[in-house]
Backbone atoms as SQL, in Angstrom:
CREATE TABLE atoms (id INTEGER PRIMARY KEY, chain TEXT, resi INTEGER, resn TEXT, atom TEXT, x REAL, y REAL, z REAL);
INSERT INTO atoms VALUES
  (1, 'A', 1, 'MET', 'N', 0.705, -1.291, 0.285),
  (2, 'A', 1, 'MET', 'CA', -0.170, 0.256, 0.074),
  (3, 'A', 1, 'MET', 'C', 0.700, 1.303, 0.012),
  (4, 'A', 2, 'ASP', 'N', 2.157, 1.434, 0.481),
  (5, 'A', 2, 'ASP', 'CA', 3.154, 2.413, 0.097),
  (6, 'A', 2, 'ASP', 'C', 3.536, 2.280, -1.399),
  (7, 'A', 3, 'TYR', 'N', 2.907, 2.306, -1.911),
  (8, 'A', 3, 'TYR', 'CA', 3.427, 2.704, -3.377),
  (9, 'A', 3, 'TYR', 'C', 2.063, 3.368, -4.324),
  (10, 'A', 4, 'LEU', 'N', 0.729, 2.910, -3.355),
  (11, 'A', 4, 'LEU', 'CA', -0.471, 4.265, -3.390),
  (12, 'A', 4, 'LEU', 'C', -0.200, 5.646, -2.578),
  (13, 'A', 5, 'LYS', 'N', 0.275, 5.510, -1.569),
  (14, 'A', 5, 'LYS', 'CA', 0.433, 6.515, -0.846),
  (15, 'A', 5, 'LYS', 'C', 1.217, 7.514, -1.816),
  (16, 'A', 6, 'VAL', 'N', 2.822, 7.208, -1.843),
  (17, 'A', 6, 'VAL', 'CA', 3.400, 7.973, -2.900),
  (18, 'A', 6, 'VAL', 'C', 2.900, 8.120, -3.669),
  (19, 'A', 7, 'GLY', 'N', 2.720, 7.173, -5.322),
  (20, 'A', 7, 'GLY', 'CA', 1.676, 7.991, -5.857),
  (21, 'A', 7, 'GLY', 'C', 1.055, 8.888, -5.775),
  (22, 'A', 8, 'CYS', 'N', -0.143, 8.440, -5.088),
  (23, 'A', 8, 'CYS', 'CA', -1.321, 9.852, -4.530),
  (24, 'A', 8, 'CYS', 'C', -0.517, 11.370, -4.395),
  (25, 'A', 9, 'GLY', 'N', 0.571, 10.733, -3.681),
  (26, 'A', 9, 'GLY', 'CA', 1.221, 12.248, -2.888),
  (27, 'A', 9, 'GLY', 'C', 1.944, 13.245, -4.434),
  (28, 'A', 10, 'ALA', 'N', 2.427, 11.804, -5.239),
  (29, 'A', 10, 'ALA', 'CA', 2.945, 12.682, -6.116),
  (30, 'A', 10, 'ALA', 'C', 2.059, 13.164, -7.421),
  (31, 'A', 11, 'GLY', 'N', 1.468, 12.772, -7.424),
  (32, 'A', 11, 'GLY', 'CA', 0.343, 13.225, -8.310),
  (33, 'A', 11, 'GLY', 'C', -0.290, 15.422, -7.428),
  (34, 'A', 12, 'ILE', 'N', -0.343, 14.896, -6.312),
  (35, 'A', 12, 'ILE', 'CA', -0.587, 15.849, -5.988),
  (36, 'A', 12, 'ILE', 'C', 0.409, 17.486, -6.311),
  (37, 'A', 13, 'GLY', 'N', 1.685, 16.780, -5.712),
  (38, 'A', 13, 'GLY', 'CA', 2.613, 17.594, -6.113),
  (39, 'A', 13, 'GLY', 'C', 3.301, 17.735, -7.200),
  (40, 'A', 14, 'ALA', 'N', 3.406, 17.172, -8.332),
  (41, 'A', 14, 'ALA', 'CA', 3.543, 17.775, -9.573),
  (42, 'A', 14, 'ALA', 'C', 2.425, 18.638, -10.099),
  (43, 'A', 15, 'VAL', 'N', 0.785, 18.415, -9.761),
  (44, 'A', 15, 'VAL', 'CA', -0.211, 19.186, -10.003),
  (45, 'A', 15, 'VAL', 'C', 0.003, 20.570, -9.224),
  (46, 'A', 16, 'ALA', 'N', 0.660, 20.784, -8.011),
  (47, 'A', 16, 'ALA', 'CA', 0.847, 22.077, -7.708),
  (48, 'A', 16, 'ALA', 'C', 2.435, 22.759, -7.979),
  (49, 'A', 17, 'ARG', 'N', 3.130, 22.066, -8.328),
  (50, 'A', 17, 'ARG', 'CA', 4.169, 22.319, -8.943),
  (51, 'A', 17, 'ARG', 'C', 3.653, 22.732, -10.498),
  (52, 'A', 18, 'PHE', 'N', 3.190, 22.211, -11.505),
  (53, 'A', 18, 'PHE', 'CA', 2.251, 22.949, -12.478),
  (54, 'A', 18, 'PHE', 'C', 1.908, 24.005, -12.173),
  (55, 'A', 19, 'ALA', 'N', 1.186, 24.475, -11.606),
  (56, 'A', 19, 'ALA', 'CA', -0.246, 24.958, -11.255),
  (57, 'A', 19, 'ALA', 'C', 0.683, 26.095, -10.833),
  (58, 'A', 20, 'LEU', 'N', 1.759, 25.924, -10.044),
  (59, 'A', 20, 'LEU', 'CA', 2.934, 27.483, -9.692),
  (60, 'A', 20, 'LEU', 'C', 3.551, 27.957, -10.851),
  (61, 'A', 21, 'THR', 'N', 4.515, 27.142, -11.514),
  (62, 'A', 21, 'THR', 'CA', 4.755, 27.351, -13.133),
  (63, 'A', 21, 'THR', 'C', 3.543, 27.843, -14.101),
  (64, 'A', 22, 'GLN', 'N', 2.695, 27.763, -14.266),
  (65, 'A', 22, 'GLN', 'CA', 1.042, 28.484, -14.566),
  (66, 'A', 22, 'GLN', 'C', 1.379, 29.690, -14.343),
  (67, 'A', 23, 'VAL', 'N', 1.338, 29.988, -13.225),
  (68, 'A', 23, 'VAL', 'CA', 0.533, 30.940, -12.778),
  (69, 'A', 23, 'VAL', 'C', 2.014, 31.950, -12.602),
  (70, 'A', 24, 'LEU', 'N', 3.085, 31.811, -12.454),
  (71, 'A', 24, 'LEU', 'CA', 4.208, 32.692, -12.226),
  (72, 'A', 24, 'LEU', 'C', 5.570, 33.032, -13.452),
  (73, 'A', 25, 'GLY', 'N', 5.103, 31.558, -14.345),
  (74, 'A', 25, 'GLY', 'CA', 6.011, 31.241, -15.758),
  (75, 'A', 25, 'GLY', 'C', 6.828, 30.207, -15.507),
  (76, 'A', 26, 'PRO', 'N', 6.959, 29.419, -16.944),
  (77, 'A', 26, 'PRO', 'CA', 8.035, 28.652, -16.529),
  (78, 'A', 26, 'PRO', 'C', 9.369, 28.713, -16.996),
  (79, 'A', 27, 'VAL', 'N', 9.907, 29.329, -15.703),
  (80, 'A', 27, 'VAL', 'CA', 11.075, 29.905, -16.367),
  (81, 'A', 27, 'VAL', 'C', 12.546, 28.913, -14.658),
  (82, 'A', 28, 'VAL', 'N', 13.477, 28.863, -15.157),
  (83, 'A', 28, 'VAL', 'CA', 14.475, 28.630, -14.527),
  (84, 'A', 28, 'VAL', 'C', 14.230, 28.967, -12.906),
  (85, 'A', 29, 'TRP', 'N', 13.766, 30.061, -12.590),
  (86, 'A', 29, 'TRP', 'CA', 14.244, 30.762, -11.523),
  (87, 'A', 29, 'TRP', 'C', 12.700, 29.978, -10.595),
  (88, 'A', 30, 'VAL', 'N', 11.483, 29.532, -11.382),
  (89, 'A', 30, 'VAL', 'CA', 10.718, 29.288, -10.619),
  (90, 'A', 30, 'VAL', 'C', 10.870, 27.962, -10.287),
  (91, 'A', 31, 'THR', 'N', 11.209, 27.400, -11.131),
  (92, 'A', 31, 'THR', 'CA', 11.619, 25.573, -10.987),
  (93, 'A', 31, 'THR', 'C', 12.843, 25.729, -9.668),
  (94, 'A', 32, 'ILE', 'N', 13.997, 26.458, -9.225),
  (95, 'A', 32, 'ILE', 'CA', 14.779, 26.634, -8.353),
  (96, 'A', 32, 'ILE', 'C', 14.100, 27.001, -6.691),
  (97, 'A', 33, 'ALA', 'N', 13.223, 27.960, -6.945),
  (98, 'A', 33, 'ALA', 'CA', 12.352, 28.628, -5.513),
  (99, 'A', 33, 'ALA', 'C', 11.879, 27.471, -5.011),
  (100, 'A', 34, 'ILE', 'N', 10.788, 26.406, -6.180),
  (101, 'A', 34, 'ILE', 'CA', 10.292, 25.434, -5.898),
  (102, 'A', 34, 'ILE', 'C', 10.955, 24.523, -5.310),
  (103, 'A', 35, 'ASN', 'N', 12.286, 23.762, -5.917),
  (104, 'A', 35, 'ASN', 'CA', 13.091, 22.963, -5.010),
  (105, 'A', 35, 'ASN', 'C', 13.773, 23.064, -4.016),
  (106, 'A', 36, 'LEU', 'N', 13.751, 24.413, -3.813),
  (107, 'A', 36, 'LEU', 'CA', 14.328, 25.437, -2.661),
  (108, 'A', 36, 'LEU', 'C', 13.357, 25.477, -1.511),
  (109, 'A', 37, 'LEU', 'N', 12.059, 25.464, -2.064),
  (110, 'A', 37, 'LEU', 'CA', 10.568, 25.440, -1.104),
  (111, 'A', 37, 'LEU', 'C', 10.898, 24.080, -0.177),
  (112, 'A', 38, 'GLY', 'N', 10.554, 22.743, -1.207),
  (113, 'A', 38, 'GLY', 'CA', 10.307, 21.574, -1.202),
  (114, 'A', 38, 'GLY', 'C', 11.844, 21.367, -0.392),
  (115, 'A', 39, 'CYS', 'N', 12.505, 21.937, -0.326),
  (116, 'A', 39, 'CYS', 'CA', 14.005, 21.038, 0.358),
  (117, 'A', 39, 'CYS', 'C', 14.106, 21.083, 1.781),
  (118, 'A', 40, 'PHE', 'N', 13.296, 22.921, 1.510),
  (119, 'A', 40, 'PHE', 'CA', 13.317, 23.515, 3.300),
  (120, 'A', 40, 'PHE', 'C', 12.547, 22.683, 4.026),
  (121, 'A', 41, 'LEU', 'N', 11.013, 22.197, 3.121),
  (122, 'A', 41, 'LEU', 'CA', 9.986, 21.750, 4.094),
  (123, 'A', 41, 'LEU', 'C', 10.267, 20.471, 4.230),
  (124, 'A', 42, 'MET', 'N', 11.058, 19.843, 3.474),
  (125, 'A', 42, 'MET', 'CA', 12.000, 18.084, 3.700),
  (126, 'A', 42, 'MET', 'C', 12.578, 18.362, 4.840),
  (127, 'A', 43, 'GLY', 'N', 13.354, 19.090, 5.178),
  (128, 'A', 43, 'GLY', 'CA', 14.270, 19.061, 5.989),
  (129, 'A', 43, 'GLY', 'C', 13.338, 19.911, 7.479),
  (130, 'A', 44, 'ARG', 'N', 12.302, 20.441, 7.299),
  (131, 'A', 44, 'ARG', 'CA', 11.844, 21.069, 8.362),
  (132, 'A', 44, 'ARG', 'C', 10.647, 20.393, 9.321),
  (133, 'A', 45, 'LEU', 'N', 10.334, 19.550, 8.567),
  (134, 'A', 45, 'LEU', 'CA', 8.903, 18.843, 8.840),
  (135, 'A', 45, 'LEU', 'C', 9.234, 17.476, 8.506),
  (136, 'A', 46, 'ARG', 'N', 10.484, 17.101, 8.122),
  (137, 'A', 46, 'ARG', 'CA', 10.230, 15.556, 8.214),
  (138, 'A', 46, 'ARG', 'C', 9.698, 14.907, 7.869),
  (139, 'A', 47, 'PRO', 'N', 8.515, 15.119, 6.422),
  (140, 'A', 47, 'PRO', 'CA', 7.071, 14.119, 6.255),
  (141, 'A', 47, 'PRO', 'C', 7.813, 12.572, 5.967),
  (142, 'A', 48, 'GLY', 'N', 6.522, 11.922, 6.264),
  (143, 'A', 48, 'GLY', 'CA', 6.613, 10.676, 5.613),
  (144, 'A', 48, 'GLY', 'C', 6.370, 9.802, 4.185),
  (145, 'A', 49, 'LEU', 'N', 6.025, 9.178, 4.145),
  (146, 'A', 49, 'LEU', 'CA', 5.843, 8.646, 2.464),
  (147, 'A', 49, 'LEU', 'C', 4.557, 9.462, 1.959),
  (148, 'A', 50, 'PHE', 'N', 3.823, 9.419, 2.036),
  (149, 'A', 50, 'PHE', 'CA', 2.717, 10.356, 1.640),
  (150, 'A', 50, 'PHE', 'C', 3.329, 11.823, 1.229),
  (151, 'A', 51, 'TRP', 'N', 3.575, 12.878, 2.355),
  (152, 'A', 51, 'TRP', 'CA', 3.855, 13.783, 2.261),
  (153, 'A', 51, 'TRP', 'C', 5.303, 14.053, 1.891),
  (154, 'A', 52, 'GLY', 'N', 6.483, 13.337, 2.304),
  (155, 'A', 52, 'GLY', 'CA', 7.700, 13.679, 1.893),
  (156, 'A', 52, 'GLY', 'C', 8.346, 12.863, 0.564),
  (157, 'A', 53, 'THR', 'N', 8.427, 11.497, 0.080),
  (158, 'A', 53, 'THR', 'CA', 8.097, 11.315, -0.904),
  (159, 'A', 53, 'THR', 'C', 7.542, 11.226, -2.134),
  (160, 'A', 54, 'GLY', 'N', 5.685, 11.236, -1.465),
  (161, 'A', 54, 'GLY', 'CA', 5.127, 11.516, -2.619),
  (162, 'A', 54, 'GLY', 'C', 5.124, 13.364, -2.778),
  (163, 'A', 55, 'VAL', 'N', 4.077, 13.735, -1.876),
  (164, 'A', 55, 'VAL', 'CA', 3.970, 15.094, -2.380),
  (165, 'A', 55, 'VAL', 'C', 5.292, 16.339, -2.459),
  (166, 'A', 56, 'LEU', 'N', 5.929, 16.080, -1.823),
  (167, 'A', 56, 'LEU', 'CA', 7.527, 16.961, -1.957),
  (168, 'A', 56, 'LEU', 'C', 7.764, 16.660, -3.190),
  (169, 'A', 57, 'GLY', 'N', 8.429, 15.210, -2.897),
  (170, 'A', 57, 'GLY', 'CA', 8.824, 14.342, -4.159),
  (171, 'A', 57, 'GLY', 'C', 8.006, 14.503, -5.848),
  (172, 'A', 58, 'GLY', 'N', 6.867, 15.041, -5.760),
  (173, 'A', 58, 'GLY', 'CA', 6.277, 15.178, -6.665),
  (174, 'A', 58, 'GLY', 'C', 6.361, 17.014, -7.186),
  (175, 'A', 59, 'PHE', 'N', 6.173, 17.589, -5.844),
  (176, 'A', 59, 'PHE', 'CA', 6.671, 19.105, -6.345),
  (177, 'A', 59, 'PHE', 'C', 8.021, 19.331, -6.856),
  (178, 'A', 60, 'THR', 'N', 9.148, 18.882, -6.266),
  (179, 'A', 60, 'THR', 'CA', 10.490, 19.138, -6.468),
  (180, 'A', 60, 'THR', 'C', 10.671, 18.512, -8.291),
  (181, 'A', 61, 'THR', 'N', 11.398, 19.139, -8.444),
  (182, 'A', 61, 'THR', 'CA', 12.096, 18.238, -9.708),
  (183, 'A', 61, 'THR', 'C', 13.568, 18.674, -10.107),
  (184, 'A', 62, 'PHE', 'N', 14.192, 17.600, -9.869),
  (185, 'A', 62, 'PHE', 'CA', 15.766, 17.992, -10.302),
  (186, 'A', 62, 'PHE', 'C', 16.221, 17.648, -11.535),
  (187, 'A', 63, 'SER', 'N', 15.656, 16.914, -12.091),
  (188, 'A', 63, 'SER', 'CA', 15.537, 16.073, -13.714),
  (189, 'A', 63, 'SER', 'C', 15.380, 17.559, -13.834),
  (190, 'A', 64, 'ALA', 'N', 14.873, 18.699, -14.038),
  (191, 'A', 64, 'ALA', 'CA', 14.717, 19.581, -14.853),
  (192, 'A', 64, 'ALA', 'C', 16.008, 20.859, -14.834),
  (193, 'A', 65, 'PHE', 'N', 16.928, 20.464, -13.727),
  (194, 'A', 65, 'PHE', 'CA', 17.984, 21.321, -13.437),
  (195, 'A', 65, 'PHE', 'C', 18.767, 21.239, -14.556),
  (196, 'A', 66, 'ALA', 'N', 19.296, 20.057, -14.630),
  (197, 'A', 66, 'ALA', 'CA', 19.837, 18.809, -15.380),
  (198, 'A', 66, 'ALA', 'C', 20.251, 19.638, -16.882),
  (199, 'A', 67, 'PHE', 'N', 18.847, 20.051, -17.640),
  (200, 'A', 67, 'PHE', 'CA', 18.933, 20.765, -19.307),
  (201, 'A', 67, 'PHE', 'C', 19.262, 21.990, -19.103),
  (202, 'A', 68, 'SER', 'N', 19.490, 22.994, -18.008),
  (203, 'A', 68, 'SER', 'CA', 19.905, 23.936, -17.743),
  (204, 'A', 68, 'SER', 'C', 21.066, 24.240, -18.418),
  (205, 'A', 69, 'ARG', 'N', 21.237, 25.221, -19.276),
  (206, 'A', 69, 'ARG', 'CA', 22.786, 25.605, -19.792),
  (207, 'A', 69, 'ARG', 'C', 23.315, 26.577, -18.803),
  (208, 'A', 70, 'ASP', 'N', 22.666, 27.459, -17.810),
  (209, 'A', 70, 'ASP', 'CA', 22.972, 28.003, -16.805),
  (210, 'A', 70, 'ASP', 'C', 24.165, 27.687, -15.663),
  (211, 'A', 71, 'PRO', 'N', 25.645, 27.438, -15.621),
  (212, 'A', 71, 'PRO', 'CA', 25.870, 27.454, -14.368),
  (213, 'A', 71, 'PRO', 'C', 25.426, 27.614, -13.238),
  (214, 'A', 72, 'LEU', 'N', 25.145, 29.061, -13.043),
  (215, 'A', 72, 'LEU', 'CA', 24.944, 29.746, -12.418),
  (216, 'A', 72, 'LEU', 'C', 23.447, 29.077, -11.529),
  (217, 'A', 73, 'ALA', 'N', 22.407, 29.037, -11.792),
  (218, 'A', 73, 'ALA', 'CA', 21.254, 28.170, -11.907),
  (219, 'A', 73, 'ALA', 'C', 21.744, 26.602, -11.404),
  (220, 'A', 74, 'MET', 'N', 22.684, 25.816, -11.809),
  (221, 'A', 74, 'MET', 'CA', 22.782, 24.166, -11.669),
  (222, 'A', 74, 'MET', 'C', 23.480, 24.986, -9.969),
  (223, 'A', 75, 'ALA', 'N', 24.647, 25.513, -10.103),
  (224, 'A', 75, 'ALA', 'CA', 25.146, 25.590, -8.747),
  (225, 'A', 75, 'ALA', 'C', 23.640, 26.069, -7.284),
  (226, 'A', 76, 'ILE', 'N', 23.032, 26.988, -8.147),
  (227, 'A', 76, 'ILE', 'CA', 22.264, 27.633, -6.649),
  (228, 'A', 76, 'ILE', 'C', 21.229, 26.163, -6.562),
  (229, 'A', 77, 'THR', 'N', 20.540, 25.421, -7.765),
  (230, 'A', 77, 'THR', 'CA', 20.243, 24.179, -7.208),
  (231, 'A', 77, 'THR', 'C', 21.044, 23.326, -6.154),
  (232, 'A', 78, 'VAL', 'N', 21.622, 22.987, -6.554),
  (233, 'A', 78, 'VAL', 'CA', 22.466, 21.944, -5.700),
  (234, 'A', 78, 'VAL', 'C', 23.179, 22.376, -4.272),
  (235, 'A', 79, 'ILE', 'N', 23.478, 23.816, -4.553),
  (236, 'A', 79, 'ILE', 'CA', 24.258, 24.687, -2.947),
  (237, 'A', 79, 'ILE', 'C', 23.242, 24.775, -2.588),
  (238, 'A', 80, 'GLY', 'N', 22.362, 25.258, -2.829),
  (239, 'A', 80, 'GLY', 'CA', 20.567, 25.721, -1.994),
  (240, 'A', 80, 'GLY', 'C', 19.987, 25.381, -1.640),
  (241, 'A', 81, 'CYS', 'N', 19.787, 23.574, -2.588),
  (242, 'A', 81, 'CYS', 'CA', 18.585, 22.892, -1.892),
  (243, 'A', 81, 'CYS', 'C', 19.576, 22.232, -0.332),
  (244, 'A', 82, 'VAL', 'N', 20.733, 21.637, -0.856),
  (245, 'A', 82, 'VAL', 'CA', 21.302, 20.951, 0.544),
  (246, 'A', 82, 'VAL', 'C', 21.114, 22.034, 1.580),
  (247, 'A', 83, 'ALA', 'N', 21.521, 23.903, 1.638),
  (248, 'A', 83, 'ALA', 'CA', 21.383, 24.285, 2.111),
  (249, 'A', 83, 'ALA', 'C', 19.967, 24.143, 3.212),
  (250, 'A', 84, 'ALA', 'N', 18.923, 24.253, 2.122),
  (251, 'A', 84, 'ALA', 'CA', 17.955, 24.353, 2.625),
  (252, 'A', 84, 'ALA', 'C', 17.254, 23.841, 3.401),
  (253, 'A', 85, 'TRP', 'N', 17.796, 22.084, 2.697),
  (254, 'A', 85, 'TRP', 'CA', 17.282, 21.507, 3.674),
  (255, 'A', 85, 'TRP', 'C', 18.083, 21.258, 5.394),
  (256, 'A', 86, 'GLN', 'N', 19.064, 22.131, 5.338),
  (257, 'A', 86, 'GLN', 'CA', 20.017, 21.617, 6.500),
  (258, 'A', 86, 'GLN', 'C', 18.962, 22.599, 7.232),
  (259, 'A', 87, 'VAL', 'N', 18.760, 23.908, 6.720),
  (260, 'A', 87, 'VAL', 'CA', 17.946, 24.724, 7.781),
  (261, 'A', 87, 'VAL', 'C', 16.888, 24.466, 8.393),
  (262, 'A', 88, 'GLY', 'N', 15.969, 23.906, 7.466),
  (263, 'A', 88, 'GLY', 'CA', 15.088, 23.106, 7.923),
  (264, 'A', 88, 'GLY', 'C', 15.257, 22.169, 9.072),
  (265, 'A', 89, 'ASN', 'N', 16.453, 21.221, 8.621),
  (266, 'A', 89, 'ASN', 'CA', 16.562, 20.515, 9.809),
  (267, 'A', 89, 'ASN', 'C', 16.552, 21.242, 11.009),
  (268, 'A', 90, 'ALA', 'N', 17.635, 22.185, 10.893),
  (269, 'A', 90, 'ALA', 'CA', 18.089, 22.752, 12.236),
  (270, 'A', 90, 'ALA', 'C', 16.898, 23.559, 12.691),
  (271, 'A', 91, 'LEU', 'N', 15.804, 24.072, 12.135),
  (272, 'A', 91, 'LEU', 'CA', 14.724, 24.874, 12.887),
  (273, 'A', 91, 'LEU', 'C', 13.881, 23.717, 13.741),
  (274, 'A', 92, 'ALA', 'N', 13.301, 22.205, 12.597),
  (275, 'A', 92, 'ALA', 'CA', 13.266, 21.056, 13.330),
  (276, 'A', 92, 'ALA', 'C', 13.343, 20.104, 14.638),
  (277, 'A', 93, 'LYS', 'N', 15.009, 20.764, 14.626),
  (278, 'A', 93, 'LYS', 'CA', 15.746, 20.138, 15.714),
  (279, 'A', 93, 'LYS', 'C', 15.460, 21.303, 16.858),
  (280, 'A', 94, 'ARG', 'N', 15.230, 22.845, 16.884),
  (281, 'A', 94, 'ARG', 'CA', 15.235, 23.167, 17.968),
  (282, 'A', 94, 'ARG', 'C', 14.544, 23.500, 18.908),
  (283, 'A', 95, 'PRO', 'N', 14.444, 23.428, 20.192),
  (284, 'A', 95, 'PRO', 'CA', 13.495, 23.238, 20.957),
  (285, 'A', 95, 'PRO', 'C', 12.272, 24.742, 20.944),
  (286, 'A', 96, 'THR', 'N', 11.352, 23.912, 21.040),
  (287, 'A', 96, 'THR', 'CA', 10.081, 25.109, 21.542),
  (288, 'A', 96, 'THR', 'C', 10.269, 25.535, 22.337),
  (289, 'A', 97, 'SER', 'N', 9.835, 26.670, 22.667),
  (290, 'A', 97, 'SER', 'CA', 9.733, 27.790, 24.487),
  (291, 'A', 97, 'SER', 'C', 7.815, 27.300, 24.408);
């Protein structure tokens, strides 16, 4: 049943990404922003199969940046997404008062 959770979540995430690119425009910077947000949320929320692998996995797209000929965009994606996850993870670890 895990595959159904992941598949349904991925569909929702992909539709959300598609909707954002329709509103904001299908440019590389929108894709980078989506990937950064998805990585941050993955680190911050530490979601399970449906929300993590499914929704956020479908929301982000790391295959698209491979087609970019802009080395700056590629560097921002690789470095920025790792940093976004680490920031989210650090916030998740921080005790609440």
